[in-house]
Each structure stands twice: as C-alpha cells, then as structure tokens.
N, C-alpha and C positions, 0 to 999 in steps of 0.2 A: 303305565299311567297315561291316560289320554289327556290332551290339553283341551280345555273348554274355551270357547270363543270369548274374547273380552267383551264385556258389556259397556256400551257407551251411554253415559248418563246425559239425558236431554235436559236442558234448562226448563224450568216451569214456565208455561205461558203467562201465568198470573204474575210471576216475578218480572217478566219482561214488560208487562203492562205497568207495573209500579214505576219503572224507569221512564215510561212515556207519559205519566200523569202530568197534567198541566203543560204539555208540550204539543206542538202542532203535529198531527198525524194524517196519513191517508189510509182510509179503509176501503178495500175492494170487496164488493158484495156479490152475492149470487146474482146472475143476470147481467153481470158486467158493469154495474154501476160503481163509480168511485166517488167517495166523499172525503173532503179535506176539512179539518177543523181542529180545535183544541180539545184534547181528551180530558174531561173534567171528572168523570166517574166511570166505574165498571163494576161488575160483580163476578162471582164464580162461574156463571154461565156465559161469560164474555159479552153480556149485554153492555153496550157502550153509550155514554152520553158525550156528545160533541157540542161545544159552543162555537159560534161563528162558523157554522157548517156551510160548505159550498159544494154543490154537486159538480163534478168535473166531466167534461166531454171526453171523447176518445183520444184527443190530442193533448189533454190536460188543461184545456181552457175552461174557465168557469161557465157553467150553463145556467145554474139557478142558486140563489142564496136562500138558506133556510133558517139561520139563527141557531137556536138550540134544538138538537134532535136526539132521539133515543133510537139506537139500532139494536135489533134483536140479535143476540149472539149466534143463533143458528144460521143467520144470513151472512155472517162474516167469513170471507174466504181467507183474507189476510189483513193485517194492520201493520203499517210501517211508520216509523218516526221520521220526520223531516229534519230533526235535530241530530247532528252527527255524534253528540255525546250520549244520546239515549241508547 
C-alpha cells in the first residue's frame, strides 16, 4: 500500500475577510500602491469598500486621503488587518 500525501486545508479567503470587517486594514495593490482604511464591505470577487481610505507612500507615510473607495478585487495583491485580533 502506498501512502498518499496529506492534504493541507487552506482557510477560505472570504472567511478571513469576515474577521477583518469593520476593522482597519492595509491593502497592497498591483503597481505597488498601498491603501489603508476601514473595511466596510466586500464580495465574492474580493472587491473591497474602504472608508477613511488613505494612500500610503513607500515608507508607510500618508500620501493622499480619499474617504470612501471601492477597490476592484483583481487589483488586490494582499490585504492585512492592523488589528491583532483579526
């Protein structure tokens, strides 16, 4: 009998977004742009709505304030919660 490789079950990205809802996040986008804001909504395509959004420079300093923005999911490289409990 041969042994089969164990399968590792990855957590669902959508379940991870549920934990980040209404918390401050940083989203890194294609092209190197980073945006910080409060995640207020998302959908199955990972389109994101951020309130109090701020574009960040390369060193993390605020470059421009945008208020409420919608980010197309295809442009998101990663999203990270700034809250340690998320």
